[in-house]
N, C-alpha and C positions, 0 to 999 in steps of 0.2 A: 079491257084491251087484251087481244088473244096473244098468247105467248108463242114464240118460234120454237121449234124442234130443239135448236142449240140452246135456247134459254132453259128449256125444260131439262135437257140432258145435262147442262152445267150448273144446275141450281144448287146442288149439293155435292160433296166430294164422293159419296158413296155411290151416286148414280153413275159417275164417269168411271171410277176405278172397278167397280163390281160389273159393270158392262165389259169393261176390258179383260176383267177375269173370266167372265163368261165366254168371251170369243176365244180367249186362249186356252181355255178348258177344252174346247172343241178342237181348235187348231193344233194343239200339241198332240193331242191324242190321235188325230187325224194322221199327222206326220209320222207318228211312231207306229201307228196301226199299219200303215202302207209299208213302212221298213219291215216290221215283223212279218207280215203276210208275204212278202217276197222272200224272206230269210226261210220261213217254214215251209212254203208251198213250191218254190223253185218256179213261179209263174214269171217273176222277173228278177232281174239282179238287184242286189242291195243298191239302194240309192247312192248316186255319185255326189259326196259332199266334200267340202273343202277340209273339214276336221272330221274324226270319226264319229258316226251317229251317236254312240252311246254317250259321248262327251257332250254333244249338243243337246241330247235328250236330258241329261243332268242339269245343264244350265237353264234349259227352259222350264223345267219342272222346279227346281229351287229358286230361280231369281226371277222368273217372269210369270208363272202361274199363280201360286200362292200369294206372292206380294201384292198383286192386284187388289185382292179381297182384303189383305191385311191392312194396306195404305188406306183403302176406303172405309174400313172400319175404324181405324185409329183416328183419321182425320176427323171423323165424326164424333168419336167417344171421349178424345182428350178434352175438349173444351167442356164437355159435360161432365166428365169425371171431376175435374179440377176447378169447375166453375170459371173457366178462363175465356178468353175472346175466341170467337170463331176464327177458321183460317181463311185469310182472303182469297176470294174466288180466283183471283190471278195466280197464286201460288198453286192451289191444287189442279188449276187447269193446266199451268206450266209442267207440273209433275207427271199429269196423265199423258200430255202430248208428247213430252220427252220418253216416257215408258213405252207409249204405243208405237212411237217413231223408232225407238231403238229395237222393239221386236219385229217390226217389218223390215227393217235393215239387216236384222240377224237372219231371218228366214231367207232374205233375198241373198245374202252374202254367203250363206250356208251352201247354197248350190251353185253360186256364180262367181264370188269374189271373196277372198280372205279379207281384203281391205273394207268391203262393205260390212263383213260380218264383225270385224274389230270395231268399226264405227258403231255398229248397232250396240255392241257391249258398252262402249264409251257413253252413248245417249243413255242407255238404262243406268249407268253409273251416276250420270247427272241427274236423272230422275230420283234415284235414292238420296242424293244430297240435298235437293230440293225438298223432297219429302221429310228427311231428318231436320233440315233447319226449320221448316214450318212447325213441326211437332215440338222441337226444342223451344220456339218462340212462345208457344202455349205454355209448356212445361215451366219456362224461365218466369213468366209474368202472371201466371195463374196465382190467386190468393189461397188456394187449398195449402193446409199445413202438411197433410199426409200424402206424400207423392211415392209411395213405396212401389206400387205396382208400375208406375210411369218410369220409375228409375230402372226397374228390371227390363221393361220394354224397351227403353232407350238403349242400354247396354247391348240387347239383342239387335236392334236396329243398326248400330254402329258395326257389330259383328258382321251383319249381312252385307253392309257397305263394304267392309274390307274384303268379303268373300267375292263380290263382284270385281273389285279392284284386283284381287289375285287372279281371277279368271282373265282379265284383261292383260295383266302380266305375263301369263301362260301363253296367250295368243301372240304377244310381242316377242318375248324372250325364248318361248320353247322349252322352258324349264319345267319339268314334270311335277316338281314340288309345289308349285304355285296351283296347278290343277287339283293336286291332292287336297292341298289346304283349302282352296276354294269350295270343294264338294263336303269336306268335314265342317267347314265353318257354315256353309249355307245350312246344313241339317241339324247340327248339334248345337252349335252357338247362336243361330238366327231362328229358323222356323221352329224347332221343338221348344225352345225357351219362350217364344212367343205364344204358341199354342197352350203351353201348360199354364203360363201366367194368366192368359186371358180366361182359360177354363177355371182357374182357381178364383179369378175375380167374378166371373159371370154365372157359372152353373149354380153356386148357391144363391145367388141374388135371383135368378130366374125360378129356382125351386121354391123359395119362400114366398113368391108372388102368387103360386099357384097351388101348393101343396099345403093342405090345412095342418097346423100344429107341427110345422116343420122346422127343426133346430138347425140353424146355420153353423157350419162347421169351415172356418174360413182362416185358420191361424197362419200368421207370416212365418211362424218358426217351423213350419213344413215346407212352405215354397221355396225358402231360400236354399234349404239342402237339396231339394229337387234340382234346382237350376245349377248348383254347384257339381252335382253328380252328373248331369247332363254335359256340362263343360268338360269333366274329367273324361267321360265317354270319348268325347270328341277327340280330346288330346291323345288318349290311348289309341284311337283309330288312326290318327296323323302320324304317331311313332310306330305304327305297324305293330302294335302290341295287343291283338285281338284275343290272345290267350288269357289275358287278364281282365277283360271286359267284365267277367262276372263279379269282380271285386267292388265295382261301382253300380252294376247292373241290378245286383241282389237288393242291396238297400233302397235303390230307386224303385223297384218293383214292390216292394213292402210299403213304400210311402203312397204309390199309386193305388195300391189295393186299400189302402186304409182309406184314402179320399172317396173311392166308389163306394165303399162300405159306408162311411159317415154321411155321404151324399145321397144316400139311400136310392141306389140304382134300381131295385126293385119297384119302389113307389113311383118312380118317375113314369112308368108306364101308363100310368092314369092319364097323362098328357103326352100326347104324341110329339108334339114340337120341342117339349122339354126332354122327352126320353132320347130324341136324336142326338142330343148333346151327351148325354150320359152314356148311350152306347158307344158313341165316339171315343169318349175319354176311356172306357173300358179296354178299348183296342189297345191302348198304350201298355196295359199289363199283358196282354197276349203277346205283343211285340216283344218286350222285355224278357218274357219267359223263353221266347225263341232266341233272343241274344244270348241269354244265359247257358241254354243247352248248347249253342254254337260254340261259345267261348270255353266251356268246359270240356267239349269234344277235342278242341285244340290244345286246352291244358294238359289233357292226359294222352295226348299223342296221335289223336285221330286227325283226319282232315276236316274241312268245313262241311260237314255233313248236311246241313241245310241251306248252303249257297246264300243266295240273296234273299232268302225267305224272310228273315227278320227285317231286312231293310224296307221290303214291300208291305210288311204288317204295320210297321210304323208310317210310312208314307201313305199308302192308301187307306189302311183300316183306320189309324188315328188322324193323321193329318187331313187327307182329303174328306173324310166323314165330318170332322169338327168343322172344316172350312164351309163345306155346303150346307151343313145344319145351322152354323151362325149366319151364313149369307142368306139363306132362305129366312131366316126370322128377321133380319135387318131389312131385307127387301119388303117383307109383308108389313112389318111394324112402321117403316118410313114411307110407305105409300098410302098409308091410311087404310089398309086392310087388317081383317081380323088376324090375331095371332093364333092361326089354326093350321097344322099340318094336314092337309086333305091326303087322300089315299095315293095319290100319285107321289108326292113328296115322301111319303112314308115309305112307299116301295122303292123308290129310287134310294133312300138311304140304306135300306136293307140289301139293295142290289149291290151298292158299295162294299157291303161286307161281303157278300158273294165273290166279288171281284177280288177283294183281298185274299179269300180263302183259296180261289183258284189260283191266283199268283204264288201262294205259298205251296200248293200242290206241284205247281210247274218246276220247283225246285227238286222235287223227288226224282229218282231215276226212271219212273214210268210216266212222268207226268210233262214231257217235252213241249206237246202242242197244247197244254193248258195255258202257256204264256200267251199264244196267239188269241185263244179263246177269252182269256181275261181282257186282252187289249179290246178285243170286238164288243164284249159285254159293256166294258167301261165306256167306250165311244158311244154306245146306244144310250146309256145313262146320262152322259154328259150332254148329248144332243137333246134329250127330253127336258133335262134341266134348263137348258139354254132356251128351249122353245117356250117353257112355261114362265122363266123368271126374266130373261133378258129384255123383252118389251116392255116390262114394268118401268125400266130405267128411263125409257123414252117418253113416258106418259105423266101427265100431272097427277098429283096425289088425289085419290078418291074423295078426301075430306076438304078439299080445297085449301088446305094449309100450305105455306111456303116450304121448298125444300124438297 
């Protein structure tokens, strides 16, 4: 019996969620690219929005772009990691529909109605709650004795949910504290802890599968300090104590470098799909170096010499590269395709590193228009990735297996 498009699309949580992430990857960058093009060229006025465009961009990136991919990944892997029950289709479908509906309302309200925009954030919050409940049910009932990684991830997911709630409070109360809280929570207590935890869990696993005589380095005694240091960084940002960030970022940098060394970054280049993950993780060290330099400049009385360069190094270089590397791998593996990064995927990954470099240079005195160039290149990369991978979520597996 021939399956319908909806049956294929909704057959597994990663299909729906990662398709949403692929769409949002292009939509978010298209919106921001139009905004930046108008700012830098003067061909049109800045877009008329009900809230400042920068704050809308922050919400879209932190809470609607990466989470689509994260939710799809975790809803797929939680049952596997803990030998638990699969998440019922009704739950992950509800989470996707709430998330997608919230995003549509957010975009619509951004240009036409504060009420619609607020309703969109409320729907996104509902999607987070459904996702959190679904993952918690797996976590609670799974027979696995060791749930360390899942505990770390659950904590980050709760932080992300609180971050969405804080953004909703800002929209309703107009108190800037909640906006500031939402931004810091979204990055330092939600996205980065999830990315570091998943990297710590999966990069050594993937490495030992393909590299001969590979020694797994995966001590929980290094992950927990990294997560604590990330949380402290976010707290210092929240308290506007950026001049002290170096005190937590320096030990965090040492731990990040230790992992890249122990995970054998150089050897990973023998397998492109694996190297993509290692390259993305290496960007965390680059970003932390920039944060330390910025913080020390502030500590010794200079201004923020690097502007938002550290932020974009961690957001584009680390988070986005790791997200697309992991999403590419999941998409290939769960569609019955060979786990091989072809030349297009490989070039797109390096292109993201180029975008991160352009965005860093844009913060230098001579680099004003590099911001626009970075956005254009980023949009080109996102579009190519969408064209290559998004249709896979709408097609049956090549090997005929369910899911």
